[in-house]
N, C-alpha and C positions, 0 to 999 in steps of 0.2 A: 768253643774259644773264647779267651778272655777278651774284655771289652777294649782294653788297652791296647791289645795286639791289632785292632782294626783302625786305629787312629794313625792318620797320616802325619808324619813329622813335620814340624814348622819350619825346620832350619835344616841346613846343610849339615852342621855338626851333629843335631839331633837323628838326622837320618843315617850317618856314619855310624853312629852308636847303635840304632837299632840293626843296622846291617852286619857290624861286628859281632852283636850278640847272637845273631842267627847264624853266620857262617864261621864266624873266628877270624876274619880276616881284618888286619888292621888297616885305619885311613891311610897310613904309609904304603902299606903293601898294595892296597887298591890302586893308589894313585901311581905307583911304580909299575903295576901290570898294565894299566892304561897307556903309559908312555911307551912301554916295552912293545905292545900289540901295536901301537901306533908307528913306532920305528920299523917293525917287522913288515908292515903293509907297505910303508913308504920304500923299502928296499925292493919289495915285490913289484911295485907300479913304474918305478922309474928304469927307463931302458936308455942307455947312453947310445945304443945303435939306431935311434929313431923309430922303432917300432911302436906300436899302439898294443897295450895289453889289456886283457879281460881277465877278471878274476871271478871266482865262483866264492860267492859268501854264504853259508848255512847259517841263518839266524838262529836255527834250534841249538845246533851243536857249536855253534861259535866258532866254526873252523873256516879259513879262508885258504884259497890256492890258486896258483896261476893256472889257467885255462889254455889260453890260446895267445898268439901275438900276431898281429896284422901290420900289413904296410900302410894303410890309411884309417883315419879317425872313423871315415863312414863305414867301414868294413868293421871295426871293431865295435862301433856303437851298434849297427844293424845285427851282428851276431848276439851282442849283450842282450838287446831287446828280445830278440826271437828266443834265445835260451830263456830268460827270464818268463817270458809268456808261456813257454811250454811247460814250465814247472808250476804255473799257478794252479792248477786242479788238484794237485798234490798237497797242497797247504789251505787250511780254513781261514788265515789272514796272514797279513804281510808280517807280522811279528815272528811267525815261524818258518817263514819261507825260505826256499834257497833262491837267491838272485844272483844276478851277473852284472858286474860294473866293468864298463869301458874306462881305461884312462889313456890320456895323452903320454907321449914318451917322456915327457917332463914331470910326470905324476899328477897332473891336473885330471879331476874326474869329469868324464865327459856324459855320462848317462848309462842308461841300459835297465834301471830299475821301473820296470812297467807298472809294479804295484803304485809307487810313489807318483809317476809320471801321469798316470790314469786319474788319480784322486786329484792332482793338480788341476788338470783339464776339466774336470767336472766341478770344481770350485770356482772357476773363473767364468 
């Protein structure tokens, strides 16, 4: 491998150039994809019927899906934490894990990522 390929870019424009050279995705296309994905997720989590939703997020394949709706935030959060904890043995680290996120009916994140929650508890 060439030495220059190991260098970490010093700026965001430089990083975008490296990424475009590697995968052919222009900075504009990359930004559009981020906002499109954000809008799609926002539509999945907001519920005008007052239900609390749990999404399954596969960090390896980058696929998100609605799993369940609950009447209370406690039910949604308990379910999300339980499902994430159940999936932990199948991943060697949080970056490729399947996690479950609980959301308030207005779209606010409630929790559920026990990978993140466990590491925050250890650092305090």
